[in-house]
C-alpha positions in Angstrom: 82.4 148.8 160.7 79.3 147.6 158.9 77.9 150.0 156.3 80.7 152.5 156.6 83.6 153.0 154.2 86.7 153.5 156.4 88.3 155.6 153.7 85.6 158.2 154.3 86.0 158.5 158.0 87.7 161.6 159.4 88.5 162.1 163.0 86.4 164.7 164.7 89.3 166.7 166.2 88.6 170.0 167.8 91.4 172.4 168.6 92.1 172.5 172.3 91.3 176.2 172.6 87.8 175.6 171.2 87.4 172.6 173.6 88.3 174.8 176.6 85.8 177.5 175.4 83.1 174.9 174.9 83.7 173.4 178.4 83.7 176.8 180.0 80.4 177.6 178.2 78.8 174.4 179.3 79.9 174.9 182.9 78.6 178.5 182.8 75.3 177.3 181.4 74.8 174.6 184.0 75.8 176.7 186.9 73.8 179.7 185.7 70.7 177.6 186.3 71.5 177.7 190.1 70.6 181.4 190.1 73.6 183.0 191.7 76.4 185.2 190.3 79.8 183.5 189.6 82.7 183.7 187.3 84.5 180.8 185.7 88.3 181.3 185.5 90.5 179.0 183.5 94.2 178.5 184.4 96.8 175.8 184.2 99.1 174.5 181.5 97.7 173.4 178.1 96.3 170.0 178.5 96.0 170.4 182.2 93.5 173.3 182.5 91.8 174.1 185.8 88.3 175.5 185.9 87.9 177.7 189.0 84.4 178.8 190.0 84.5 182.2 191.8 81.4 183.2 193.7 80.4 184.8 197.0 77.9 181.9 197.2 80.4 179.1 196.8 78.9 177.2 199.7 76.0 176.4 197.4 78.4 174.4 195.3 80.6 173.0 198.0 77.9 172.1 200.4 77.7 172.3 204.2 81.0 171.8 206.1 82.9 171.4 202.8 81.1 168.2 201.8 80.4 167.9 198.1 76.9 168.1 196.8 75.1 165.0 195.8 
């Protein structure tokens, strides 16, 4: 790389637990802007986590007749 001493480069590695927390926080922040109550549950094996959004208003995320939004 031009202008960078490769000997000074360190990988930006974040522990998996922090990455999961950060992802949950980002998801919570984005979904919070929709204005309904929900909870984000995390399950699954390490490296294969599943983020489940629990809400009485899940149709707002799923869309009409189960079609995804967008």
